[in-house]
C-alpha positions, 0 to 999 in steps of 0.5 A: 516894762519893769512891771510887765516883766515882774507879772510875767516872772511871777506868773511862770514861777507860779505855773511852775509851782503849781505844777511841780505840786501837781506832779508830785499828788500825781505821782503819790496817788499812782504809787499809793493807788499801785500798792493798794491794789498790787497782790504781795507774791510770796518772795520770802522762802520759809525760815527766813527772819521777819522783822516785825514791828508793833506800835503800842499805845499807852491804855487800851491799845497796849492791852489790845495788843497784847492779847492779840499777839497771845491769841495769835501765838506769836512765834518767836522763830519765825518773827526773829526780831520784834520792836515795840514802839512806844510814846515818851512817858508811856512807862506801861507800854514799855512795862508790858513789852518786856513782861510779854518778852520775859513771860510769854516769849522767854522760851517755846518748848517745841514737840520733841521737848527742846528749846528754841530761841526766841530772837531779840527785841528792842523798845524804841521811845519816840517823842509823842506827836501831841502831848496832853493840853499842848497848844495847837501852836506848837503842835507841828513842830512836836509832830515834825519831831515825832515823825522824825524820830518814826523815819530813824526807826524805821531805817533802824537807826534810832539810838534804841535800836543797838539790839538790832544791829546784832540780830543778823537780819537782812535788812534794818527795815521791819517787814510788818508794822502792826498797829491798832491805832494809838496816836503814834501809828498815825505817824508810823505808818505815814513814815512807812509810806513815804519811804515807800514812794521814795523807793518807788521813785528810786525804781522809776529813775534807776537808782536808790538801793538795791537788794542782795541777792538772796537775802534782802526783801525787795523794797516793795514788799517791806514796811508791809502795814496792818492795821487793827480797828479797836474792838471797841470801834463798833460802828465807826472808825476811829480819828487814827483809823479814818486817818490810815484807811487810805495808807494801811496795807491791810486795815481789819475790822472785828466789827462786821458793821465795820466792813467794806469801808474804803477811803474813796472808790477804787481803794482796798476796802476794810476786811472783817475778821471777827474778835482778835482780842480774847 
């Protein structure tokens, strides 16, 4: 009799766990599909501050990113706060970010010959998800540490984000996340998706954070991610690109051979936009 009761309890426990997992997966897939296929309304009024978060990677990724930013003529009067995310030990990217801010964005001269403020910026260092030659046994722990640090960055709670407090932004959450595929981007984009899933569930159950009328963006419209595939990828997507294709709000490619790719039927396709680097 006791054996029968133990098997019955085990069966119901397994059923409960299975149903909970299925419910979580279905909710996540629904939220993902909804956000992928919904148009973002033009809620933002003109002259509203925009918080731009840029994910940098060592070497070529950083060089390409700043080439794109120079070509797009980033306007600091619109993107009033810039957050640069670099991996621990990546002094090259941090130095390039400072050079970009102190040279290209130090001052903009408008048509009247007046100077305009360049806003503020912060350089945030997060742990590497996996170091070179690191054992695969310890990699999951360092990845979790990196992911947690990325969550803090997106919430404006990282110790390196002191300048964000004085930037007078309506919300600590970045409005736009821009990346071109370094490994750190995987943790950043997935962390953004997790936060947006949380906000979605809070909206469904009518709990969680609200918005200040006329100041804060609706949670659905913050943490928007733009993935720009590297110019070096001509025929196939990078590993980070393959991983983030289902999660990025916009996936831009620079070669026609990569146009129209999608994670699975019903999801957004990659967009061919031509060369974005000089």
